[in-house]
N, C-alpha and C positions, 0 to 999 in steps of 0.2 A: 639471793636469786635476782637476776635481772628482770625488770618489768616486762621486757619483750619476750621472756620465756613463758609468760602466763598467757592464757587465752585472752584476746583483746576484749571479748565480751565481759570478762570478769573485771578488767581494768576500768571499764566504763560504768559498771553497776553503781558505784558510789557517786559518780558524776551525775548519772541520770536520776538517782534518788534525790540528790541535792537540788537538781533542776526542777523536780516537781514541787519542792518546798518553796521555790522562788516565784511560782506562778502568781501568788497573791501580790507580791511586791511589784512584779512586772506589770500587773494590771491595775496599779493604784490610781491610774488616771481614767479608769473606765467611766463612762457617762451615766450608766444606770446604777444608782446608789440606793440602797435600802432606806426607806423614809425614817427608820429608827436610828440610822447612823448619823451622827453629827458631822457635817462637812467642815473641814478645816478652812480657815481664811485663805484667800488667794495666795498670799505670800508664803504661807506654810505649804500649800499645795505645790507651789513652784519649787520650794526646797525639797519636798518629797520627790518631785519629778527628777530633779538633779541627782538625788540619791539613787533613784531607780536606774538611771543611766550608768551611774558609777558602779552599782552592784552588778548590772548586766555585763559591763565591759570587763570588770575584774573577774567575774565568774568564768569567762571564756578562758582565762589563763590560769586555770586551777592546776594544782601540783600533779595530778594524774595525767592530764593532757600534756603538760610540759615535759614530764619524765618520759612518757611514751614516745613523744615526738623527738626528743633529744636523742634517745637511744636508737630509734629507727633511722634518723637522719645520719647519725654517726655510722651505722651499719651500711647505709646506702653509699656514703661517700668514701668508705674504706674498702668497699668490695672491689676486688680486682676485675678488670674488664674481661668479659666472657663468662663470668659466673652469673647465672640467671637471677634477676631481681624480682621475678614474679612473686615469690613467697613474701617478700617485704612489701611489694605493691598491694598484695591482698590485705595485709594488716593496715596499711595506709588508707586503703579504700574504706575499711570499717571505721577508722578514725574520722575520715572525711564525712561519712554518713552520720556520725554522732555529733560532730562539730560543724554544723552546716554554715556557720558564719565565718569560718576560718579558711583563708586561701592557701596556706602552706601545705596542708595535707593533699589537696588537689594538685598543687604544683609538683609535689614529690611523686605522686602516682604517675603523672605525665612523664616526669624525668625517668622513672624506672622503665616504663614501656619504651621510651626513646632509646635508652641504653641497650635494652634487650633487642631492639630492632637492628642496631648497629652490629650486634653479635650474630644475629640470625643469618643463615645462608640462603634460604628460599625467599625469593622476591615477594611472593604472595603473602607469606607469613609476616614479612617485614612491614608490608603495608597495613596488614590487619593490626599489628601492634601499634603502628603510628595512628591508625584510626582511633584506637582507645586513648592514646596519648592526647590527641586533639580534643577529645571530649572533656578530659580533665583539665587541660589547659584553659579551655573556654570557661569552665566552672571557676577556676582560679581567677581568671581575668574579670569575671563579673563581681567577684568579692573584694577586689582591690582596685585602686585608681592610680594611674601614672606610676606603674611599678616596673622598674627597669629589669628586674629578674624575670618577670613574665615575658617581657619583650625579648630578652636574651634567649629564653627557652623557646619562644616562638621561632626565632631565627635558627636555633639549633634543630628544631623539628623540621623546618624547611630544608635544612642541610641534609637531614636524614632521609627525607623524601627524595631529594635530588640524588643521594648516594645509591638509591635502589637502581636507578637507570640514568646515569649521568648524561649520556649523549642525548637522550630524549627529553629529560626534564630540566636541564640547566636553564633554559630560557624561561620556563614557568616559575621555578623556585629560586633562581638566583636573585631575581628582583625582590622576592619576599624576604630573603635573608637580609639584603641591604636595607629594605624599608624598616624591618623590625629593629635592626641595629641602630639606625638613625634615630628612631623613637627612643631607644634606650639611652643613647648619647645625650639627648636633650634633657633626660631626667637625671642621669648620673654619669657624666662623661669619664670619670675616673674608675668606673667599675672594671676590674681586670678581665672579666669574662668577655667584655666587648672587644678589647684588643686581641684576646685569644682567638675568638671566632674570625675576626678580620685577618689575623695572621694565617689561620688555617686556609681561609679562602684564597689568599695570595699564594700560599705554599702549593696548593693543588691546581692553580691556574697555570697553563702553559706559558713559558717565557714569551712566545710570539704574541700572546695576548696581554702582556704586561705583568705576568706573575713570575713564579719561580722561587726557589729556595733562598737565594741571596736577597731578594726583595722582601721576603717574609721575615728574615732574621731580625732586623731592627724592630719589627712589630712584635715578634715573640719576646724580644728583650724588654720592650715596653710593658708587655703583659706581666712578665716576671717581676719587674720593678714595682708595678702597681699591686701585685699580690703581696709584696713585702709590707705594704702599709695598709692593706685592706682590713677593715674590721666589720664583721657581720653584725647585724642588729641583735642576734641571739644565736645560741647553739642550734636552733631549729632552721636558721636561714642558710642559703647556699654559700659554700666556700669552695666548691669544686673548680678544677681547672689547672692548678699549678703543676701537678705531676705531668699533665698532658703537654703543657707549654715547655717544661724542662725536657721531656722526652723528644719532642719535635725539634728542639734546639740541638739535641744530641745527634739528630739525623742530618743536620746542616754542617756542623763543625767537622 
C-alpha cells in the first residue's frame, strides 16, 4: 500500500512520538540545571551541542517524511493539467504543519494552488487560489535563503496573476516576473525553469513589442537542453517544466 493512501495523521504519529523523545536532547544547553546534576566540562558541553544540532538536522529528514513527500511530489508533477490538485494540496498542508522547519511542503502547496488557478475559469476564484498560493510561498521563502526555486515560483505566480486580466495587469506583474527571474539567475543561472518562463514570456508577447513565436523558439530550445542535464537535489525537489517546453515548441514548428 502506498503511504499516500493512508491518512496523513497516521503517517505523522510515529514522527511526533519520536519528536517528544528528543526534547531532552534539544534542550541540553538549558541554563537552569538541577544542583544535583554534575555539569560536564565546557569542551564536553560543546561536543554535546554539536551532537544536538546533528540530531535535530537529521531528525527532520526521517523516513516517514521523505516517503510521504516523495510520493506526493511525484503525484503532483505527474498530474495532467486541468485535474484539480486541491486534494494533494490538503495533504501537503498537513505535512507543512507538522514539519514547520521545512520549506518544500510550503513550496508545493503554493504550486498546487497556482496550477489550479490556471485551470479555473472564473476570475474571482483564480485570484482566491493565488491568494492562498502567496501565503504558502511566503512561508517557504522564510524557511530558506537564496533559493532559485522559490524565486522561479514567485515569477510563475506573478504570471498567473497577470493571466487573470492580461490587459489590465501586465504593467504591474510583468516587472515582478522579470525581477524574480533575475534573482533566480543570480543564484542558479542554469536552472531550466528560468529559461522556460522567459521563453513563455517572449512567446506571448506580441511581435510589435519584441516577442513572438520565432523569437521564443531558441529560448525554449535552451530550456529543453538544460532539462537534459538538470539534476534535482532530491526526489522531493522540483523537476517540472520539460513537458511544457516540449509542447510549446510543437506549437512553433
